[in-house]
C-alpha positions in Angstrom: 29.4 85.7 104.8 31.2 88.0 108.4 32.0 91.3 107.8 36.5 92.1 107.4 38.0 93.8 110.2 40.0 96.8 109.7 43.8 97.0 110.6 44.6 100.4 111.7 48.4 100.9 112.9 49.6 102.8 115.4 52.9 105.8 114.1 54.6 102.9 116.6 53.5 99.8 116.0 54.4 101.4 112.1 57.9 102.6 112.8 58.4 99.4 115.1 58.0 97.7 111.6 59.8 99.6 109.6 63.2 99.4 112.6 62.0 95.2 112.8 62.9 95.4 108.2 65.6 97.2 108.5 67.6 95.2 111.5 66.8 92.0 109.7 68.1 93.7 106.1 71.5 95.3 107.5 72.5 92.1 110.5 70.9 89.5 107.4 69.2 89.8 104.1 66.5 91.0 102.3 64.9 87.2 102.3 64.5 87.4 106.0 62.8 90.4 105.9 60.5 89.3 103.8 59.9 86.3 106.3 59.5 88.2 108.9 57.1 90.3 107.1 55.4 87.5 106.0 55.0 86.3 109.5 54.2 89.2 111.1 51.5 90.0 108.5 50.4 86.2 109.0 50.0 86.3 112.9 48.2 89.8 112.4 45.5 87.8 109.9 45.1 85.5 112.7 44.3 88.1 114.4 41.2 89.8 112.3 40.0 85.8 112.5 39.5 85.4 116.4 40.2 88.9 117.9 39.7 88.1 121.7 41.0 84.5 121.5 44.3 86.1 121.9 46.1 86.5 125.7 44.7 89.6 127.4 48.0 92.1 128.2 47.2 92.8 132.0 51.1 94.6 134.5 50.4 93.5 137.5 49.0 97.4 139.6 48.5 98.6 136.3 45.1 99.0 134.6 44.2 100.1 131.9 41.3 101.8 130.7 40.9 100.0 127.5 41.4 96.1 126.6 44.9 94.9 125.4 45.6 92.1 123.8 49.0 90.2 122.4 50.2 87.5 120.7 53.4 86.2 119.4 55.1 86.6 115.7 58.0 83.5 115.5 57.9 83.3 119.2 59.8 87.3 119.4 58.0 89.4 118.5 54.5 90.6 120.2 52.0 92.8 118.5 50.2 94.5 120.7 46.3 95.4 119.5 42.9 96.4 120.2 39.8 94.6 119.2 37.3 97.3 118.7 34.5 95.1 117.8 31.5 97.0 117.2 33.6 98.9 115.1 35.2 95.9 113.4 39.2 97.4 113.9 41.7 96.1 114.6 44.5 98.7 115.8 47.6 97.4 116.1 49.4 99.2 119.6 52.7 98.4 118.9 55.3 95.5 117.5 58.4 95.4 120.2 60.6 92.5 120.5 59.3 90.5 123.4 62.3 91.4 126.1 61.2 95.0 125.6 60.5 97.5 128.6 56.9 97.2 129.7 57.5 101.0 130.2 57.7 101.9 126.4 54.9 99.4 126.0 53.0 101.1 128.4 53.5 104.5 126.6 52.6 103.9 123.4 49.2 102.3 125.4 49.2 105.6 126.9 49.6 107.7 123.4 46.7 105.9 121.8 
């Protein structure tokens, strides 16, 4: 049996998740917040099963020193992550709305 990947959330990713849940709690309901949390957590578990299966995150004319990938939850939230295969670690960099400004994503990557 393969050793499981450890999931590490950056400070930005944790703040993002808290913000998403707060939004759903204040604009919808506790049940809606729980549903989005389950969906995000489910997608992160998908990453741990096949971390290199998802799309590479690239920006035109903006190379990164490390390889970043992303997956969507509910077709709305982009989960940006880095897989450190040799250490069996998945580092969640940010969880942002698909329309989030690219400069925010770049900032999160650079702070990593």
